[in-house]
C-alpha positions as CSV (number, residue, x, y, z in Angstrom):
1,M,109.0,33.7,143.5
2,S,112.5,33.8,145.1
3,V,112.6,32.0,148.4
4,R,116.3,32.7,148.7
5,I,115.7,36.5,149.4
6,V,113.0,35.6,151.9
7,E,115.3,33.2,153.8
8,K,117.9,35.9,154.0
9,K,115.5,38.1,155.9
10,I,113.7,35.5,158.0
11,E,115.8,36.2,161.1
12,D,115.0,39.9,160.7
13,I,111.3,39.1,160.4
14,L,111.3,36.9,163.5
15,D,112.9,39.8,165.5
16,I,110.2,42.2,164.4
17,M,107.4,39.7,165.1
18,R,108.2,40.1,168.8
19,N,107.3,43.8,168.7
20,P,103.6,44.4,168.0
21,S,104.1,48.1,167.3
22,Q,106.2,47.2,164.2
23,I,103.5,44.9,162.8
24,R,100.7,45.8,160.4
25,N,98.0,43.4,159.3
26,V,96.5,44.7,156.1
27,G,94.6,43.4,153.0
28,T,93.4,44.7,149.7
29,L,89.6,45.2,149.2
30,A,88.0,46.3,146.0
31,H,85.4,45.8,143.3
32,V,86.4,43.2,140.6
33,D,89.0,44.4,138.1
34,H,89.9,47.6,140.0
35,G,93.5,46.4,140.2
36,K,94.1,44.8,143.7
37,T,96.4,42.0,142.6
38,T,98.4,44.3,140.2
39,T,98.8,46.7,143.2
40,T,100.1,43.8,145.3
41,D,102.7,43.0,142.7
42,S,104.2,46.4,143.3
43,L,104.4,45.8,147.0
44,L,106.1,42.5,146.4
45,M,108.6,44.2,144.1
46,G,109.3,46.8,146.9
47,A,110.0,43.9,149.4
48,G,112.5,42.4,146.9
49,L,110.2,39.4,146.2
50,L,109.4,40.2,142.5
51,S,111.5,41.5,139.6
52,P,110.6,45.1,138.6
53,K,110.3,43.8,135.0
54,V,107.4,41.5,135.7
55,A,105.7,43.5,138.6
56,G,102.2,44.6,137.4
57,K,102.0,41.7,135.0
58,A,103.1,38.8,137.1
59,L,99.9,38.7,139.2
60,A,102.1,36.8,141.7
61,M,99.4,36.5,144.4
62,D,97.1,34.8,141.8
63,Y,99.1,31.7,142.2
64,V,96.3,29.2,141.4
65,E,96.6,28.4,137.6
66,I,93.0,29.4,136.8
67,E,93.6,32.8,138.4
68,Q,96.3,33.5,135.9
69,L,94.2,32.1,133.0
70,R,91.1,34.2,133.9
71,Q,93.0,37.3,135.2
72,L,90.8,37.0,138.2
73,T,91.5,36.5,141.9
74,I,89.5,33.7,143.4
75,K,91.2,33.1,146.7
76,A,92.7,35.2,149.4
77,A,96.5,34.9,149.4
78,N,98.8,35.9,152.3
79,I,102.4,37.2,152.4
80,S,104.6,38.8,155.0
81,L,106.5,41.9,153.7
82,Y,109.7,43.4,155.3
83,F,109.8,47.1,154.9
84,E,112.0,49.9,156.4
85,Y,110.4,53.2,157.2
86,G,111.9,56.1,159.1
87,G,115.0,54.0,159.9
88,K,112.8,51.3,161.5
89,P,112.0,47.8,160.1
90,Y,108.3,46.8,159.9
91,L,106.6,43.5,159.1
92,I,103.5,44.0,157.0
93,N,101.3,40.8,156.9
94,F,99.4,41.3,153.7
95,V,96.3,39.6,152.3
96,D,95.2,39.9,148.6
97,T,91.5,39.3,148.5
98,P,89.1,38.6,145.5
99,G,86.9,41.4,144.2
100,H,84.3,39.3,142.3
101,V,81.0,39.0,144.3
102,D,81.0,35.2,143.8
103,F,84.1,35.0,146.1
104,T,83.0,37.5,148.7
105,G,83.2,34.7,151.3
106,H,87.0,34.8,151.0
107,V,86.9,38.5,151.9
108,T,84.7,37.8,155.0
109,R,87.2,35.2,156.2
110,S,90.3,37.4,155.5
111,L,88.9,40.4,157.4
112,R,89.1,38.5,160.6
113,V,92.9,38.5,160.5
114,M,93.2,42.1,159.2
115,D,93.4,45.4,161.1
116,G,93.5,47.7,158.1
117,A,92.3,47.6,154.5
118,L,93.8,49.1,151.4
119,V,90.7,49.8,149.4
120,V,91.5,50.1,145.7
121,V,89.1,52.0,143.5
122,D,89.3,52.5,139.7
123,A,89.6,56.2,138.9
124,V,87.1,55.9,135.9
125,E,84.5,53.5,137.5
126,G,84.7,55.1,140.9
127,V,82.9,53.5,143.9
128,M,80.9,50.4,142.8
129,T,78.5,48.0,144.5
130,Q,81.2,45.6,145.5
131,T,83.3,48.5,146.9
132,E,80.3,49.3,149.1
133,T,79.9,45.6,150.1
134,V,83.6,45.1,151.1
135,V,83.6,48.4,153.0
136,R,80.5,47.4,154.9
137,Q,82.1,44.0,155.7
138,A,85.3,45.8,156.9
139,M,83.3,48.1,159.2
140,E,81.5,45.1,160.7
141,E,84.9,43.6,161.6
142,L,86.3,47.0,162.7
143,V,89.0,47.0,160.0
144,R,90.2,50.6,159.4
145,P,90.5,51.6,155.7
146,V,92.8,53.8,153.6
147,L,92.1,54.5,149.9
148,F,94.1,54.0,146.7
149,I,92.6,55.5,143.6
150,N,94.1,53.3,140.8
151,K,94.3,53.7,137.0
152,I,94.9,57.5,137.0
153,D,96.5,56.7,133.6
154,R,93.0,56.0,132.2
155,L,91.9,59.6,133.1
156,I,94.9,60.9,131.2
157,K,94.9,58.6,128.1
158,E,91.3,57.5,127.7
159,L,89.2,60.4,129.1
160,R,91.9,63.1,128.3
161,L,91.0,65.1,131.5
162,S,92.8,68.3,132.4
163,P,94.9,68.5,135.6
164,Q,92.1,70.4,137.3
165,E,89.6,67.7,136.3
166,I,91.9,64.9,137.6
167,G,92.1,66.7,140.9
168,N,88.3,67.0,141.1
169,R,87.9,63.3,140.2
170,I,90.1,62.3,143.1
171,L,88.2,64.6,145.5
172,Y,84.9,63.2,144.2
173,I,85.9,59.6,144.7
174,T,87.2,60.4,148.2
175,K,83.8,62.0,149.0
176,E,82.0,58.9,147.7
177,F,84.2,56.7,149.7
178,N,83.7,58.7,152.9
179,S,80.0,58.6,152.5
180,L,80.3,54.7,152.7
181,I,82.2,55.1,156.0
182,D,79.6,57.5,157.2
183,T,76.9,54.9,156.4
184,Y,78.5,51.8,157.7
185,A,81.1,52.6,160.4
186,P,80.1,52.3,164.1
187,P,79.3,55.8,165.6
188,E,82.6,56.2,167.4
189,F,84.6,55.7,164.2
190,K,82.5,57.6,161.6
191,E,84.6,60.8,161.7
192,K,87.9,59.2,162.9
193,W,88.0,56.7,160.0
194,K,87.0,59.1,157.1
195,V,90.0,59.4,154.8
196,S,91.6,62.8,154.1
197,V,93.5,63.7,150.9
198,N,95.5,66.3,152.8
199,K,96.6,63.9,155.6
200,G,98.0,61.4,153.1
201,Q,95.2,58.8,153.7
202,V,94.4,58.8,150.0
203,A,97.0,57.6,147.4
204,F,96.5,57.8,143.7
205,G,98.5,56.4,140.8
206,S,98.8,53.5,138.4
207,A,99.5,49.9,139.6
208,L,100.4,49.0,136.0
209,G,102.7,52.0,135.7
210,K,104.1,51.2,139.2
211,W,103.9,54.8,140.4
212,G,101.9,56.4,143.2
213,L,101.6,59.7,145.1
214,T,99.7,61.4,147.9
215,I,99.0,65.2,148.2
216,P,101.6,65.6,151.1
217,M,104.2,64.0,148.8
218,M,103.3,66.3,145.9
219,Q,103.5,69.4,148.2
220,E,106.9,68.2,149.6
221,K,108.3,67.8,146.1
222,G,106.6,70.9,144.8
223,I,104.8,69.2,141.8
224,K,101.3,69.4,140.3
225,F,99.2,67.0,138.2
226,S,100.6,68.6,135.1
227,Y,104.0,67.0,136.0
228,I,102.3,63.5,135.8
229,M,100.6,64.3,132.5
230,D,103.9,65.5,131.1
231,A,105.5,62.2,132.0
232,Y,102.8,60.3,130.0
233,E,103.1,62.7,127.1
234,R,106.9,62.1,127.0
235,N,106.5,58.3,127.5
236,A,108.5,58.7,130.7
237,V,106.2,56.7,133.0
238,D,109.3,54.6,134.0
239,E,110.9,57.8,135.4
240,L,107.7,58.5,137.3
241,A,107.9,54.9,138.8
242,Q,111.6,55.5,139.7
243,E,110.8,58.8,141.4
244,F,107.6,57.9,143.1
245,P,107.5,54.1,143.4
246,L,103.9,52.9,144.2
247,Y,105.1,50.4,146.9
248,R,106.8,53.1,148.9
249,T,103.8,55.4,148.8
250,L,101.3,52.6,149.8
251,L,103.5,51.0,152.5
252,T,104.2,54.4,154.0
253,M,100.5,55.2,154.0
254,I,99.8,51.8,155.7
255,I,102.4,52.3,158.4
256,E,101.4,55.9,159.2
257,H,97.6,55.4,159.2
258,I,96.8,51.7,160.0
259,P,97.3,51.0,163.7
260,P,99.4,48.1,165.0
261,P,97.7,45.0,166.5
262,N,98.3,46.0,170.2
263,V,96.2,49.2,169.4
264,T,93.5,47.6,167.2
265,Q,92.8,44.7,169.5
266,K,91.7,47.1,172.2
267,Y,88.6,48.0,170.1
268,R,88.3,44.9,167.9
269,V,88.3,42.2,170.6
270,P,85.2,43.6,172.5
271,K,83.3,43.3,169.2
272,L,84.7,39.8,168.2
273,W,84.8,38.1,171.6
274,K,82.1,38.0,174.2
275,G,84.2,36.7,177.1
276,D,85.1,38.6,180.3
277,L,87.5,41.5,179.2
278,N,88.7,42.0,182.8
279,S,89.9,38.4,183.1
280,P,93.6,37.5,182.5
281,I,92.6,36.1,179.0
282,G,90.5,39.2,178.2
283,K,93.4,41.5,179.1
284,A,95.9,39.4,177.1
285,L,93.6,39.6,174.1
286,L,93.2,43.4,174.4
287,D,97.0,43.9,174.6
288,A,98.0,41.3,171.9
289,D,100.2,39.9,174.7
290,P,102.7,37.3,173.3
291,N,103.1,35.9,176.9
292,G,99.4,35.5,177.4
293,P,97.3,32.3,177.0
294,L,97.2,31.1,173.4
295,V,94.1,32.2,171.4
296,I,94.0,32.0,167.5
297,A,91.1,32.9,165.2
298,V,91.0,30.6,162.1
299,S,90.4,32.5,158.9
300,K,90.9,29.8,156.2
301,V,91.8,26.2,155.5
302,N,93.7,25.1,152.4
303,K,94.4,21.6,151.0
304,D,98.1,21.1,150.3
305,P,98.7,18.0,148.1
306,H,101.8,17.1,150.2
307,A,101.1,18.4,153.7
308,G,97.3,17.9,153.9
309,L,95.1,20.6,155.4
310,I,96.9,23.9,156.3
311,V,95.0,26.1,158.7
312,T,95.6,29.9,158.6
313,G,94.7,32.2,161.4
314,R,95.5,35.3,163.4
315,V,97.3,34.9,166.8
316,F,95.3,37.3,169.1
317,S,97.1,36.3,172.3
318,G,100.1,34.1,173.3
319,T,102.7,32.4,171.1
320,I,102.3,29.3,169.0
321,R,105.2,26.9,168.6
322,E,105.8,23.7,166.7
323,G,104.7,20.7,168.9
324,D,102.2,22.7,171.0
325,E,98.8,21.2,171.8
326,V,95.8,23.3,170.8
327,Y,92.1,22.8,171.6
328,I,89.7,23.5,168.7
329,I,86.6,25.0,170.5
330,G,84.2,24.5,167.5
331,Q,85.1,20.8,167.1
332,K,85.8,20.1,170.8
333,L,89.1,18.4,170.0
334,T,92.7,18.6,171.1
335,K,95.4,18.4,168.4
336,R,99.2,18.8,168.2
337,V,100.7,21.4,165.9
338,L,103.2,19.6,163.6
339,Q,104.6,22.8,162.0
340,T,104.2,26.5,162.1
341,Y,104.7,28.7,159.0
342,L,104.7,32.2,157.7
343,Y,103.1,32.7,154.2
344,M,105.0,34.0,151.3
345,G,102.3,33.9,148.6
346,P,102.4,30.4,147.2
347,S,105.3,29.5,149.5
348,R,105.3,28.7,153.2
349,I,108.4,29.3,155.3
350,I,108.8,27.2,158.4
351,V,109.4,29.3,161.5
352,P,109.9,28.0,165.1
353,E,107.2,30.3,166.7
354,V,104.7,33.0,165.9
355,M,103.6,35.6,168.4
356,A,100.4,37.5,169.1
357,G,99.5,40.1,166.5
358,N,100.8,38.0,163.5
359,I,99.2,35.7,160.9
360,V,100.3,32.0,161.1
361,A,99.8,28.9,159.1
362,L,99.6,25.5,160.9
363,M,99.9,21.9,160.0
364,G,98.4,19.2,162.1
365,V,95.1,20.7,163.1
366,D,93.1,19.2,160.2
367,E,89.8,19.3,162.0
368,A,89.8,23.1,162.4
369,R,87.5,25.1,160.1
370,A,87.2,28.7,159.0
371,G,85.6,30.6,161.9
372,D,86.9,28.2,164.6
373,T,88.9,29.4,167.6
374,L,92.1,27.6,168.7
375,V,93.2,27.9,172.3
376,A,95.6,26.4,174.8
377,P,94.0,23.3,176.3
378,S,94.2,24.9,179.8
379,I,91.6,27.5,178.8
380,K,89.3,25.4,176.6
381,D,86.1,26.6,178.4
382,I,86.4,30.3,177.1
383,P,83.9,31.6,174.6
384,P,85.0,31.3,171.0
385,F,85.2,34.3,168.6
386,E,82.0,35.5,167.0
387,K,80.9,33.5,164.0
388,M,81.6,35.1,160.6
389,R,78.8,36.8,158.7
390,Y,78.6,35.9,155.0
391,V,76.9,38.4,152.8
392,S,76.1,35.9,150.0
393,E,74.3,32.5,150.1
394,P,74.8,29.5,147.8
395,V,71.8,29.9,145.4
396,V,72.9,28.3,142.2
397,T,73.3,24.5,141.9
398,V,74.9,22.0,139.5
399,A,74.7,18.2,139.5
400,I,78.1,16.5,139.1
401,E,78.3,13.0,137.7
402,P,81.5,11.0,137.2
403,K,81.9,9.4,133.7
404,N,83.1,6.2,135.5
405,P,80.7,5.2,138.3
406,N,83.7,3.7,140.2
407,D,85.1,7.3,140.6
408,L,82.1,8.4,142.7
409,A,83.8,8.1,146.1
410,K,86.9,10.0,144.9
411,L,84.7,12.7,143.4
412,V,82.8,13.2,146.6
413,E,86.0,13.3,148.7
414,G,87.4,16.0,146.3
415,L,84.2,18.0,146.7
416,R,84.3,17.7,150.5
417,D,87.8,19.2,150.4
418,L,86.5,22.1,148.3
419,V,83.7,22.8,150.8
420,I,86.2,22.7,153.7
421,E,88.3,25.4,152.0
422,D,85.3,27.5,150.9
423,P,82.3,27.3,153.3
424,T,80.2,29.4,150.9
425,L,80.0,26.2,148.7
426,S,77.4,23.7,149.8
427,L,77.5,19.9,149.0
428,K,74.4,17.7,149.0
429,I,74.2,14.0,148.1
430,D,70.6,13.1,147.3
431,E,70.1,9.8,149.1
432,E,67.1,8.8,146.9
433,T,68.6,9.5,143.5
434,G,72.4,9.3,144.4
435,Q,72.8,12.7,142.7
436,V,75.8,14.8,143.8
437,L,74.7,18.5,144.0
438,L,77.1,21.4,144.5
439,S,75.7,24.9,145.3
440,G,77.5,28.1,145.0
441,V,77.1,31.9,145.1
442,G,76.9,32.2,141.3
443,T,77.8,30.5,138.0
444,L,81.4,31.7,138.1
445,H,81.8,30.4,141.6
446,L,80.7,26.9,140.5
447,E,82.8,27.1,137.3
448,I,85.9,27.7,139.3
449,A,85.0,25.1,141.9
450,T,84.6,22.4,139.2
451,W,87.8,23.5,137.5
452,L,89.7,23.1,140.8
453,L,88.0,19.7,141.3
454,K,89.2,18.5,137.9
455,D,92.7,19.9,138.4
456,R,93.1,18.2,141.8
457,T,91.5,14.8,141.2
458,G,92.2,14.3,137.4
459,L,88.7,12.7,137.2
460,D,86.4,13.0,134.2
461,F,82.9,14.1,135.1
462,V,79.8,15.8,133.6
463,V,78.4,19.0,135.1
464,S,74.8,19.9,134.5
465,Q,73.4,23.3,133.5
466,P,73.2,25.5,136.5
467,L,69.8,25.5,138.4
468,V,68.6,28.2,140.8
469,R,67.9,27.0,144.3
470,F,64.7,28.1,145.9
471,R,63.4,28.0,149.5
472,E,60.0,27.0,150.9
473,T,58.2,28.9,153.6
474,V,54.9,29.6,155.1
475,R,52.8,32.8,155.3
476,A,50.3,31.9,158.0
477,R,50.0,29.9,161.2
478,S,48.8,26.3,160.7
479,Q,46.5,24.3,162.8
480,V,47.9,21.5,165.0
481,F,48.5,18.2,163.2
482,E,48.9,14.7,164.6
483,G,52.0,12.8,163.3
484,K,51.7,9.1,164.0
485,S,54.7,6.8,164.1
486,P,54.7,3.9,161.5
487,N,53.8,1.4,164.4
488,K,51.0,3.8,165.6
489,H,52.4,3.7,169.2
490,N,53.7,7.3,169.2
491,R,51.9,10.5,168.4
492,L,53.3,14.0,168.1
493,Y,51.2,17.2,167.9
494,I,52.9,19.9,165.8
495,S,52.1,23.2,164.2
496,V,54.1,25.8,162.2
497,E,54.1,29.6,161.8
498,P,56.4,32.1,160.1
499,L,59.4,33.5,161.8
500,D,59.5,37.3,161.9
501,E,62.3,39.2,160.0
502,E,64.0,40.2,163.2
503,S,64.3,36.6,164.4
504,I,65.6,35.5,161.0
505,S,68.2,38.2,161.1
506,L,69.3,37.2,164.6
507,I,69.8,33.6,163.5
508,Q,71.4,34.5,160.2
509,Y,74.0,36.7,161.8
510,S,74.6,34.1,164.6
511,E,73.5,36.6,167.3
512,I,71.5,33.6,168.6
513,T,72.8,30.0,168.2
514,E,71.8,26.6,169.3
515,D,74.7,26.1,171.6
516,M,74.6,29.4,173.5
517,D,73.3,29.8,177.1
518,P,69.5,29.3,176.9
519,R,68.8,32.2,179.3
520,E,71.0,34.6,177.3
521,R,69.3,33.5,174.1
522,A,65.9,34.0,175.6
523,R,66.8,37.5,176.8
524,I,68.0,38.5,173.3
525,L,64.9,37.1,171.6
526,R,62.6,38.9,174.2
527,E,64.4,42.2,173.9
528,K,65.1,42.3,170.1
529,A,62.3,40.2,168.6
530,N,59.5,40.5,171.3
531,W,59.4,36.8,172.0
532,D,57.4,35.3,174.8
533,T,59.8,34.3,177.6
534,D,58.5,30.7,178.0
535,E,58.5,30.1,174.2
536,A,62.1,31.5,173.9
537,R,63.2,29.2,176.7
538,G,61.5,26.2,175.0
539,I,63.9,26.3,172.0
540,W,65.2,22.8,171.3
541,A,67.0,23.3,168.0
542,I,68.0,26.2,165.7
543,D,68.8,25.4,162.1
544,N,71.4,28.1,161.3
545,Q,71.8,26.9,157.7
546,Y,68.3,27.5,156.5
547,I,67.0,29.6,159.4
548,N,64.3,27.6,161.2
549,V,63.5,27.0,164.9
550,L,62.0,24.0,166.8
551,I,60.2,24.8,170.1
552,D,58.9,22.5,172.8
553,K,55.7,23.8,174.4
554,T,54.7,20.5,176.1
555,S,54.7,19.9,179.9
556,G,54.9,16.7,181.9
557,I,55.1,14.3,179.0
558,Q,56.5,10.9,180.0
559,H,59.6,9.6,178.1
560,L,59.8,12.8,176.0
561,R,63.4,13.4,177.0
562,E,64.4,10.0,175.6
563,I,63.0,10.8,172.1
564,R,64.0,14.5,172.1
565,D,67.1,13.9,169.8
566,Y,65.0,11.9,167.3
567,I,62.4,14.7,167.1
568,I,65.3,17.2,166.5
569,Q,66.7,14.9,163.7
570,G,63.2,14.7,162.2
571,F,63.0,18.5,162.3
572,R,66.4,18.8,160.5
573,W,65.4,16.2,158.0
574,S,62.1,18.0,157.2
575,V,63.6,21.5,156.8
576,S,66.4,20.3,154.5
577,A,63.9,19.4,151.8
578,G,60.3,20.7,152.2
579,P,57.0,19.2,150.9
580,L,56.3,21.6,148.0
581,A,59.3,20.7,145.8
582,Q,62.0,19.3,148.1
583,E,63.7,22.7,148.4
584,P,65.1,23.7,151.8
585,V,62.6,25.4,154.2
586,R,63.4,28.9,155.4
587,G,62.0,31.2,158.1
588,V,59.7,28.7,159.9
589,K,58.9,28.2,163.6
590,V,58.0,24.5,164.3
591,I,56.1,24.0,167.6
592,L,55.6,20.7,169.5
593,H,52.4,21.1,171.5
594,D,51.8,17.6,172.9
595,A,53.0,14.0,172.6
596,V,52.1,10.4,173.4
597,V,55.2,8.3,173.8
598,H,55.3,4.5,174.1
599,E,56.9,3.4,177.4
600,D,59.0,0.6,175.7
601,P,62.2,2.0,174.1
602,A,62.0,-0.7,171.4
603,H,58.8,1.0,170.1
604,R,60.1,4.6,170.1
605,G,63.4,4.5,168.1
606,P,64.4,7.0,165.4
607,A,62.6,4.9,162.7
608,Q,59.3,5.6,164.5
609,I,59.8,9.2,165.8
610,M,61.5,10.8,162.8
611,P,58.8,10.0,160.2
612,A,56.1,11.0,162.7
613,T,57.9,14.4,163.1
614,K,58.3,14.9,159.4
615,N,54.7,14.0,158.5
616,A,53.3,16.5,161.0
617,I,55.7,19.2,159.9
618,F,54.9,18.7,156.2
619,A,51.1,18.7,156.8
620,S,51.4,21.8,158.9
621,I,53.5,23.6,156.2
622,L,51.0,22.7,153.5
623,S,48.1,24.1,155.5
624,A,49.9,27.4,156.4
625,N,49.7,29.2,153.0
626,P,53.0,27.9,151.7
627,T,55.0,29.5,148.9
628,L,58.4,29.4,147.3
629,L,61.1,32.1,148.0
630,E,63.5,33.0,145.2
631,P,66.9,34.6,145.5
632,L,67.1,38.2,144.3
633,L,70.2,40.0,143.2
634,L,71.0,43.7,143.8
635,I,72.0,45.3,140.5
636,D,74.0,48.5,140.5
637,A,74.6,50.1,137.1
638,K,76.5,53.3,136.2
639,T,75.8,54.7,132.8
640,T,75.3,57.9,130.8
641,V,72.1,59.9,131.1
642,D,70.9,59.0,127.6
643,N,71.3,55.3,128.4
644,M,69.2,55.4,131.5
645,G,66.0,54.3,129.6
646,P,67.7,51.2,127.9
647,V,69.2,50.0,131.3
648,T,65.9,50.3,133.2
649,S,64.0,48.5,130.4
650,V,66.5,45.6,130.5
651,I,66.0,45.4,134.3
652,T,62.1,45.5,134.1
653,R,62.1,43.0,131.2
654,H,63.7,40.4,133.5
655,R,61.1,40.7,136.3
656,G,63.3,43.3,138.0
657,R,62.4,46.5,139.7
658,V,64.2,49.8,139.9
659,I,64.7,50.9,143.5
660,D,66.7,54.2,143.1
661,V,68.1,56.4,140.4
662,T,70.7,59.1,141.2
663,Q,72.8,61.4,139.2
664,T,76.5,61.9,140.3
665,E,78.6,65.0,140.1
666,A,80.5,63.3,137.2
667,M,77.2,63.5,135.2
668,E,76.7,59.7,135.4
669,V,73.4,58.0,136.3
670,V,73.5,55.3,139.0
671,I,70.6,52.9,138.8
672,K,69.9,50.5,141.6
673,G,67.5,47.7,141.4
674,E,66.6,44.0,142.2
675,I,66.4,41.2,139.7
676,P,65.7,37.4,140.3
677,V,68.8,35.2,140.0
678,I,66.8,33.0,137.6
679,E,66.5,35.9,135.2
680,S,70.1,37.1,135.4
681,F,72.0,34.6,133.3
682,N,71.9,36.5,130.0
683,I,71.6,40.0,131.4
684,S,75.3,40.9,130.7
685,D,75.0,40.6,126.9
686,E,71.7,42.5,127.0
687,L,73.1,45.4,129.0
688,R,76.1,45.7,126.7
689,S,74.1,45.8,123.5
690,A,71.4,48.1,124.9
691,T,74.0,50.7,125.8
692,T,76.7,49.9,123.2
693,G,79.0,49.0,126.0
694,K,78.6,52.3,127.9
695,V,77.6,50.8,131.3
696,F,79.5,49.5,134.4
697,W,77.4,47.2,136.5
698,S,77.6,44.6,139.2
699,L,75.3,42.0,140.8
700,Q,75.3,40.7,144.3
701,F,73.0,38.7,146.5
702,S,70.2,40.8,148.0
703,R,67.6,38.8,149.8
704,W,65.0,36.0,149.5
705,A,61.5,37.0,148.3
706,P,58.2,35.2,147.5
707,V,57.8,34.3,143.9
708,P,54.9,36.1,142.1
709,E,51.6,34.3,142.8
710,S,51.0,34.0,139.0
711,L,54.2,31.9,138.7
712,R,54.0,29.9,141.9
713,E,52.2,26.8,140.8
714,S,54.0,26.4,137.5
715,L,57.4,26.9,139.1
716,I,56.7,24.3,141.8
717,L,55.5,21.8,139.2
718,S,58.6,22.4,136.9
719,I,61.0,21.9,139.9
720,R,59.1,18.7,140.8
721,E,59.3,17.4,137.2
722,K,63.1,18.1,137.1
723,K,63.5,16.1,140.4
724,G,61.4,13.2,139.1
725,L,58.7,13.9,141.7
726,P,54.9,13.4,141.0
727,K,53.7,16.2,138.6
728,E,51.0,17.5,140.9
729,L,50.9,19.8,143.9
730,P,51.2,18.0,147.3
731,K,48.2,18.0,149.6
732,V,47.9,17.8,153.4
733,E,46.2,14.4,153.0
734,D,49.4,13.0,151.5
735,F,50.9,13.1,155.0
736,I,48.1,13.0,157.6
737,S,44.6,13.8,158.6
738,P,44.0,17.0,160.6
739,F,43.8,16.8,164.4
740,A,40.9,18.7,165.9
């Protein structure tokens, strides 16, 4: 990529950055393989950053080597494009996001910095599951969409549709897309954000052919679909690209229909930030005021081999300059910014300052993480931005072992860097066995992560076969159990019960957190989940990772305050690996009813209190009708009517169930169902052979569900065997005797 051209325009870009009305923050969203990155190539070409000869094939925003090898976007890449429209220059901060469901976490993080989304849909496949997922994510972040129907050439060359049928296909996909907006948009935006073909909010074309049109453009030029078909028949697609370049069509649509940051922040900030909107900070955020107090939302963190960790975020208020001090609210630290950059795909351009409404990259704030809020130290007590909601969870695990034991520390350091960059990865080092376990959203997610690890560290290591992660939970309320400390001087009286679905949802989506105001948290739990006020106020700890709660129901216990932190540590220790099979515990309410605490601090340290807590919790879980939860995937398959039977039989053969079957206007059948992750590894080959390839499908995380009772015991025993645990089901007596 030519940096020379970028440098020539950097002064122009800095001038535009000072005027929010000439800025657009947009990203691509789409199902995998619908052509986002090829589309972005055309935009780079239009901005003079890519040669027309390679645009469409360069996949310039797939700048990580494996992205080029696999023809798959795995990260979100940023670029700032300079474009003139109506005699005025504009700065379009553009993010190319992944489409594969395994990398949906990158989409979540990118949406925080975007105001608009260019949703790309394949003209043949239409709206798919991942299209639905990314539109739902966009609506949650109040990101306004426009639509690009790509691969029109497939309708002409593969399906040989008539001009009338092509027009109908565009209208049908637009209708499908608008139904998603109707389903997921907040009430006040449902009608406003639906896209209209006649208003030029829907473009169609071919990213590979580099041409694109809207209905208003066709009306202005007096052409019909037969004109496009004629160009394909004459092999004159290059002429079409000259006459109607895709980049001009898309960038024009973006400028006309995606609002600038000083408009979008008026409706996005009240959703993303829970502070006082009438305060000076609140007003600056609503107006995207470059002269207001500094507030930046961090969207991602990258490891640069030369510069260390680079933090990317959206400046919502104020101006960030090299040398400024910033306070990281999530980490409670003040750091100095060493350099400020704009992104140009794989390149970063050093700039002296970046104002509100723009996307910035920072060096020097290594401790910041995706989802953190950076502010000027003078306003460090303001509330942070809302936490990000990930739609997928890490449910597949591999063990990674270096071939040379001396490389273990370097391997773990490399893995920790990967988890910083991608919080949907999860790293666990088993203290008993020394095993290094990496969990991801799917097998591809882990395959890419281990490839990156090898590429960066140069280490030789062995990766085990993927294993599915389960969760342990309870289905009933336990009796109270007495946990004794090893020295017998301290006693804790604990019970457990299941958390209701509403409470699980509130914790999962960070509507209630451990560090929020206890009175506000109690109010939300009382109003939304019918909690008792005293119980809600008694919350000591919330485990956001696996969704569990610790509650104190004691009164007047001497020295309890001094051991509170040890009880919380014991709770976290217990829920990270439960008694059934050392799988994480999910959806459990742990209640401390009473305690006897030794008066001498020497007899009530963590080595005494933590085991007492764990034993009481484990005994309680085992007496509360415990079970395993397994992760289920949502399967969405589009096929022909005569292939409906073979597809449903493949789903049911893998312990799946069909939820819904609908027929589309295009005479396709859409089958929606659920299938356990453990049954999904070979389903691709089976679906292809059952339908002779006539099926489009996608899988994405759906929910956790109890394993069938008939499989429960054998599954627990097989997991225990793999982990080297005793090959028998654990009993309450293994931990304590019941307390009457």
